C-alpha positions, 0 to 999 in steps of 0.5 A: 539713462546710460550706464557707465561701462569700463571698456578695453579697446585692443588696437590703437589704429584709426578704427580703435581710436575712433571707437574709443573716442566715441565711447569716451565722449558717451561717458564710458571709461575706456583703455586702449591697448596696443603692442606697438610703441605708438598708435596709428596702425598703418597710418605710420611714419618712419623717422630718424633719431634726430627727426631730420628725416621721415617717410610715410611708409604705410597709408599714403593718403586718405579721402573723405566721401562720407559726411561724418568722416568729412566732418572729422577730417575738417576737425583734423585740419582745424587742429593742424594734424591734416592737410590737403595734398595736391601731388602731380599724379601719373599712371604708369605702364599702361598707355591706354590710361589717361591722367587721373581726374581730380580727387581731394587727397588728405595726409597727416601733418607733419606726418601721417601719424599725426591724426592718430596721435591727436585722437590718442591725446585724450585717451588712456593708452597702454602701449607696448602691451601685447594682448595674447588671451581674453579671459572671462571672470563671470560677466566681466573680461580680463586681459592676458598680455605677453609683457605683464601676464594677466592684468588685474583690471576687469572690463565690461566689454572688449573691442578688438580693433585688429587686423583679422588674422590677429583678431580671430585667435582672441575671439575664437575661444569665446565667440566662434561666429566672430572668429569665423568671420575674421578667419574668412578674410584674407589680408595681404602683405606689402613691401615698402621701400623708403628711399633717401636722396641727397638732392631733388629727383628729376621725375615728372610726377609726385605720385604714380600708380604703376599698373604692371610689374612689382610696384603699385605706388610711387610717391615723392614723400617730400612733396607732402605738406609739412615734411622736412624736405619740403621746408629745407631742400635739397634732400628728398625722400621717396616711397615705393609700395610693391603690388599686393600679390607680388608682395605676398609671393616675396614676403619672406625674402630678406629685405635686401633681396626684396629691395633689389627687385623693387629698385630695379623696377623703379630704375626701369621707370626712370628712377635713380639709385638712392644713396640710402634706403630702408625696407619695411615688411607689412604683413597685413597691409590690405584685404583681398576682399573686405567684408561688408558688415561695418563692424561685428558685435556680440551683445551677450558677451559684450565682445566686438570687432572693428577695422577697415577689413570689415568696412571696405578698406581704407582709412575712412572705412576704418574710422567709420567702422570704429564709430559704428561699433561704438554706436552698437555698444551704446544701443545694447539693452543693458547699457542704456535706457533713453528716450525714443528720440535719442534711441532713434538717433543712436540707431541711425549712428549704428546703421551699417556704414559699409554701404554708404561709400557705394551709394553715390556710385550706385546713383551714377549707375542708375541703381538703388542707393539705399543700404538694402538695395546695395546689399541685395544687388551685391548678393544677387550678383556675387561671386563673379567668375574668376578672372572676370573684370568688373566692367566685363560682368554680363549684368551691366548695361553698355552705359554702366560698363563704360562708366566703370571703365572710365572712372577706373582708367582715370583714377577719378573720384570713384576709382577707389569705390570701383575697386571696393565694388570689384572686391565685393562682387568677386 
């Protein structure tokens, strides 16, 4: 029989909302706290006050390779909060690269925040609440916030669904091992520039990967399903994302100076000057080398961590991380007593999800595809020497190296997974 717990989830991004909805479905009482005015984390959309203009300035799209996440995305589609986006995709600034291969890209509709808002509808959500410290009250937890001081509520468990640099200061006074894991992660910033045009922009693509210079990604935001300009031309909105290391080097620039450099790079690629633009500085946009733990859980303290930085990055990794932490909590000895069949089912749910997204690529490479085999391979071959490209590593056969180069060059179905494997091995 499952014991009902009172649980605090700190962070209303996809990882936190995924975790919270799973725990609430399991019968627990869950309250989600977030310092922002709305949930979604980096699945974020900037909107004008009259809602005639909007732009997704965080995550641009998501893919669904894991069967559990694919089923979740299907639920989002059925609810009308996600849809396939089929842009014309280009690869720029590298003549050796061909056009990307086919890939199912999904976006939130009518904006990227929609899936998070849909998940949050059934949850008790405390927005505009910045948790600054965690306090122990016997076996229970209390939260101290910037806005309301120390809250009266006591919680049986606290789950931190935050970027690593925000999670470790909260965990450190109570769980040094969890804090050390978070502190070991380097998260990188990203400049985002939202461009508003009064008419259509004559470029031969709707999205482009840029492989040199300040920019990394360009997108015709108006081409996404359900967007205002897609329904009421002629206005168009475009989004520029700067390359991660360039962003880090220029993160403290005034917005107008960063924008000038990004607009110059856009112009060099054939883009016109926009009549209006808006810049946004993401301090924690992605993870240089995500951990491979899936999630972290201290059963004695009932304190856990989840997030994309623990599970290979990306929206899918965040959702799976939240699900994994919810399952680990549900398996805690003090939380539940259940039949062996149910216990086995929960164990399967709680298995580290972080390697599933490598299994199909490893099958293509002719390598072991189970979690233990993938973990062993990575541990045996990391770290690669600095500056060594993944496909140039000495341990690949010629056929394996050729496969990695081809998939990366085409932005094919495995391109994101190849990037994640590259990070895992460096």
